[in-house]
C-alpha positions as CSV (number, residue, x, y, z in Angstrom):
1,X,0.0,0.0,0.0
2,X,1.3,3.4,-0.9
3,X,2.1,6.1,1.7
4,X,0.8,9.5,0.4
5,X,2.3,11.3,3.3
6,X,5.7,9.8,2.7
7,X,5.5,10.5,-1.0
8,X,4.6,14.1,-0.2
9,X,7.6,14.5,2.0
10,X,9.9,12.9,-0.6
11,X,8.4,15.2,-3.3
12,X,9.1,18.3,-1.3
13,X,12.6,17.1,-0.8
14,X,13.0,16.6,-4.5
15,X,11.8,20.1,-5.3
16,X,14.1,21.5,-2.6
17,X,17.2,19.6,-3.9
18,X,16.5,20.6,-7.5
19,X,16.0,24.3,-6.6
20,X,19.2,24.4,-4.5
21,X,21.3,22.9,-7.2
22,X,19.8,24.8,-10.2
23,X,21.4,28.3,-9.7
24,X,24.6,28.3,-11.7
25,X,27.5,29.0,-9.4
26,X,31.1,27.8,-9.5
27,X,30.1,24.2,-9.3
28,X,27.7,24.6,-12.2
29,X,30.4,26.3,-14.3
30,X,32.9,23.5,-13.4
31,X,30.3,20.8,-14.3
32,X,29.7,22.5,-17.7
33,X,33.4,22.8,-18.5
34,X,34.2,19.2,-17.5
35,X,31.3,17.9,-19.5
36,X,32.5,19.8,-22.6
37,X,36.2,18.8,-22.0
38,X,35.9,15.2,-20.7
39,X,32.4,14.0,-21.4
40,X,29.0,13.6,-19.8
41,X,30.0,11.0,-17.2
42,X,32.7,13.2,-15.7
43,X,30.3,16.2,-15.7
44,X,27.6,14.2,-14.0
45,X,30.2,12.7,-11.5
46,X,31.1,16.3,-10.6
47,X,27.5,17.2,-10.0
48,X,27.0,14.1,-7.9
49,X,29.8,15.3,-5.6
50,X,27.8,18.5,-5.0
51,X,24.6,16.5,-4.5
52,X,26.3,14.3,-1.9
53,X,27.5,17.3,0.0
54,X,24.0,18.9,-0.1
55,X,22.6,15.6,1.3
56,X,25.3,15.5,4.1
57,X,24.5,19.0,5.2
58,X,20.8,18.4,4.8
59,X,21.2,15.4,7.1
60,X,22.9,17.4,9.7
61,X,20.1,20.0,9.6
62,X,17.2,17.6,9.3
63,X,18.3,15.3,12.1
64,X,19.1,18.2,14.4
65,X,22.8,17.3,15.0
66,X,23.4,20.7,16.7
67,X,26.8,19.8,18.0
68,X,28.2,18.9,14.6
69,X,26.4,21.8,13.0
70,X,27.7,24.3,15.5
71,X,31.2,23.0,15.1
72,X,31.1,23.4,11.3
73,X,29.6,26.8,11.4
74,X,32.1,27.9,14.0
75,X,34.9,26.8,11.6
76,X,33.3,28.6,8.6
77,X,36.0,31.3,8.6
78,X,38.8,28.8,8.0
79,X,36.7,26.8,5.6
80,X,35.9,29.9,3.7
81,X,39.6,30.6,3.2
82,X,40.2,27.0,2.1
83,X,37.3,27.1,-0.3
84,X,38.3,30.5,-1.7
85,X,41.9,29.3,-2.4
86,X,40.6,26.1,-3.9
87,X,38.3,28.0,-6.3
88,X,41.1,30.4,-7.3
89,X,43.3,27.4,-8.0
90,X,40.6,25.8,-10.1
91,X,39.9,29.1,-11.9
92,X,43.5,29.8,-12.8
93,X,44.1,26.1,-13.9
94,X,40.9,26.2,-16.1
95,X,41.8,29.7,-17.5
96,X,45.2,28.5,-18.6
97,X,44.2,25.0,-19.7
98,X,44.7,24.2,-23.4
99,X,41.7,22.4,-24.9
100,X,42.5,18.8,-26.0
101,X,42.2,18.0,-29.7
102,X,40.3,14.9,-28.7
103,X,38.1,14.8,-25.7
104,X,39.4,12.5,-22.9
105,X,37.4,9.3,-22.1
106,X,35.8,9.1,-18.7
107,X,38.2,6.7,-17.1
108,X,37.7,5.1,-13.7
109,X,40.4,7.3,-12.3
110,X,38.8,10.6,-13.6
111,X,35.3,9.8,-12.3
112,X,36.3,9.5,-8.6
113,X,38.5,12.5,-8.9
114,X,35.7,14.6,-10.4
115,X,33.3,13.5,-7.7
116,X,35.8,14.0,-4.8
117,X,36.8,17.5,-5.9
118,X,33.3,18.9,-6.1
119,X,32.3,17.1,-2.9
120,X,35.3,18.8,-1.1
121,X,34.6,22.2,-2.7
122,X,30.9,22.1,-1.7
123,X,31.7,21.0,1.8
124,X,33.8,24.2,2.3
125,X,30.5,26.1,2.6
126,X,29.0,25.0,6.0
127,X,26.7,28.0,6.1
128,X,24.5,25.8,3.8
129,X,23.4,24.1,7.0
130,X,21.6,27.3,8.1
131,X,19.7,27.4,4.8
132,X,18.7,23.8,5.1
133,X,17.7,24.3,8.8
134,X,15.5,27.3,7.9
135,X,13.8,25.5,5.0
136,X,13.3,22.3,6.9
137,X,11.8,24.2,9.8
138,X,9.4,25.8,7.3
139,X,8.5,22.3,6.0
140,X,7.9,21.1,9.5
141,X,10.8,18.5,9.3
142,X,12.0,17.6,12.7
143,X,9.0,19.1,14.5
144,X,7.1,15.8,14.3
145,X,9.9,13.8,15.9
146,X,9.8,11.2,13.2
147,X,13.2,10.3,11.7
148,X,11.5,8.8,8.7
149,X,10.3,12.2,7.5
150,X,13.8,13.6,7.9
151,X,15.3,10.7,6.0
152,X,12.8,11.0,3.2
153,X,13.4,14.7,2.9
154,X,17.2,14.2,2.8
155,X,16.8,11.4,0.2
156,X,14.6,13.8,-1.9
157,X,17.2,16.5,-1.6
158,X,19.9,14.2,-3.0
159,X,17.7,12.8,-5.8
160,X,16.4,16.3,-6.8
161,X,20.0,17.7,-6.9
162,X,21.3,14.7,-8.8
163,X,18.4,15.0,-11.3
164,X,19.5,18.6,-12.0
165,X,23.1,17.6,-12.6
166,X,21.9,14.8,-14.9
167,X,19.9,17.3,-16.9
168,X,22.7,19.8,-17.0
169,X,25.5,17.3,-18.0
170,X,23.2,15.6,-20.5
171,X,22.1,18.9,-22.1
172,X,25.6,20.2,-22.4
173,X,26.8,16.9,-23.8
174,X,24.2,17.2,-26.7
175,X,25.9,20.5,-27.7
176,X,29.4,19.2,-27.2
177,X,30.0,18.2,-30.9
178,X,29.3,21.8,-31.9
179,X,32.3,23.1,-30.0
180,X,35.5,23.3,-32.0
181,X,39.0,23.9,-30.6
182,X,38.6,27.7,-30.7
183,X,35.2,27.5,-28.9
184,X,36.6,25.2,-26.2
185,X,39.5,27.7,-25.6
186,X,36.9,30.4,-24.9
187,X,34.9,28.1,-22.7
188,X,38.1,27.5,-20.7
189,X,38.8,31.2,-20.5
190,X,35.3,32.2,-19.5
191,X,34.8,29.3,-17.1
192,X,38.1,29.9,-15.5
193,X,37.4,33.7,-15.1
194,X,34.0,33.0,-13.5
195,X,35.4,30.3,-11.1
196,X,38.3,32.6,-10.2
197,X,35.8,35.4,-9.6
198,X,33.9,33.3,-7.1
199,X,37.2,32.4,-5.4
200,X,38.2,36.1,-5.1
201,X,34.8,36.9,-3.7
202,X,35.2,34.1,-1.1
203,X,38.6,35.4,-0.1
204,X,37.2,39.0,0.2
205,X,34.5,37.6,2.4
206,X,37.1,35.9,4.5
207,X,39.1,39.1,4.9
208,X,35.9,40.8,6.0
209,X,35.4,38.3,8.8
210,X,38.9,38.8,10.3
211,X,38.8,42.6,10.5
């Protein structure tokens, strides 16, 4: 027998995860660039890293792990510095990268690397917990005391976020053959500049917190 209440909670989590992932930030730019340069699987693996990080932070917020949440938020200054430096590194590396004449195949080595790098990058923004906590409070998650509702919401967040990355990497992959060597060079330059810009903004934010 179906559980309408459970499906409703899962559906709200799906919408939440999709809406959180959809705005194109540095992870989105990185996913697009990797899809064009290395193929759909590498782009999707990059997105799954971000979706996993969203699910982890969503779990912390949904299950009310206030000790862990407080520790992460307390360390946000240091993590903001690490995240900003990592973004700057990725931006400069992408900006200077020479497009390959033939797109690289998605090897077993590149997929875990793509996943791990975006997972680590997304985890350097622990303030996301506050966003999840506010949204979950609005949805009533945690107020009922049922862990099943929290688990379904977190599962929905992951699936919704993963679905967005699947759509993005798949859509970009369809246009991939239209990009010649010259176009890929401009993709690298623009992507690198955008990612570097996000990194500089993160570092400026870090400087503002220590004044």
